[in-house]
C-alpha positions, 0 to 999 in steps of 0.5 A: 501545527504539524506534527513532526515524523518519526525520523527513523520511520521516515529513513526506512520510507526512504530507504524503500520497503514492502508494505502490505495492504493488510487485509481482514481476516473473518469467520464464516460468520463473518466476525473478526478471526483474531488468531489469524488476523494477527497470524497475517500481520506475523507472516508478513513481517517474518516475510521481511516486509518493513510495514504495515498499511491498515484500516485500508481498501484491502482491509474493506473500508466497512470496517468502520460502520457502525454496525461493524465496528471494527476500525480500532480493534484491527489497528490494535491488533496490528499494532500488538503485532508489530511491537512482537517484532519490536527490534525490526520497528516496521512502519505503521500506516493508517488508512485515513478516510472521509470528510474533515471531522472523520479523517481527524478523528481517525487520524487521531486514533491512530495517532494515539495507538502509535502509528507513524503516518496515515494513508490519506484518502480522497475520495470522500471530497469528490467535488471539492477543489484543490485549496479546499483538499490542501486545506483538508490535507493540512488539517490532518498533518497537524495530527499525524504524518502523511502518506499521500494516496493517488487512488485509481477511479475505479475503486473509489478515487478522484481525479488529482493533478499536478497542481494540486501535488505541487501543493500538498508536497509542501506540507511539511508532515508529508512523508511519503505518496503512494502512487496507484492512478493505473495511469501513466500520465498521472504518475507522471504528475505525482512524480514532476510535482514532487521533483518541482517541490524541491522535497524530492529527497524527503517525499518517499514515492512508492507504487501501487500501480497494480499494472506497472508494479516492477516496472515502477521500481526500475525507472529512473524519473528524469524530470527535472525542476521546474522550480528553478532548483537543480537540487532534484533535477541532478537525480532522478527520483525513484519509486523505492517501495510499494503500498500494495493489496498485490503484496498482501499475498506471496510477501516473501518473494516481493521482498526478495523482489524489491532487495533485487531491484534496489541492487540493479540500482545501487550497481547501476549497470541497466535493468536486465531482461529477468527483471523485464520479464519478471514485471510481466509476470507479476502483472499477469498474477495480478490482472487474476488476483484483482478481477481486471476482468470484472473492472476489480470486483473481486479484488479483495476476495482474489487475494483471500483466496491465495491465503485461503489457499495457503492457509493463512484465512480459513475462507474468502468471506468479506464483510458484504456477503454479496463480495466474492470471487467473480465467475471465472476468477479461481481458474485465472488464479489456478492459471497463475498458480501454474504458469509462474510457481516461482512467483508463489511462496508457499512453501515458506508459509507452510514452513511457519503456518502453526508458529504464527496460528499461535 
């Protein structure tokens, strides 16, 4: 039987919030820096994030390796921080990967720790048929509600077409989908599938398309409903929030941007030129953080570098000693800092850093 989701968490997801993909704070010896790990979570919640996504790509999948053993500790620390902000009830999302046995074990751990949903990555099943993938998802949904995930292929994702998403959307425990194929055609496959499923009012759509964050959020997806119903066709579907590694830094600005977009959508007066201009600025900043020139090789280290400059991290160390900024990436981060000073939240971080590190 599918585990029914927490209704308050679902309401938050459907309203649309900023959910940063939580990085991993390490010491120079590449051991968990618990103090700074907590500080990161406190920063995100103080910035206005509506939830945290932990044990995801930005946290580094290698936390699960036997010689590392950090999956439980990082999940526990994030939940401790969330409980500090109990009056806000942030939505807590745990990354879940692997074949069915591993995915179920990780889902059970997340559920037992109090997480609301699992961001289910399917890259570990590269040759599974749609039917096999849906069966896998149904098994995990028996343990914890699902946050679907269309991950781009460049960082370990696989093709997931309309037919898969149409069946996936029928799983009762699906509460949201992160759309992150970095591909407009594939993005439309997901939106159309959710619309045609008749569950557009129950499933919250979140952007993970780092190349089009703002555009995803301002687009009314009037895709119709092939199912023969008109419920979802009457109003366009909207991407209501984001679950993003990009939002793991400069987070208070991201919250301001999302609130601005929500106001524009409510007022229905059309998208102002300033928002379209913002879309290009955010994408350009992302190109530096995520190391687009080098096929995303420095994407995690790029986020770490920004957080290091702000003082939230002591360094940009990753679990893999060979993972660092690409040649020229630091200069690109310098460039976007200089080009778009209005996008950073360095002053906000500086004003609160000591209390977050306490």
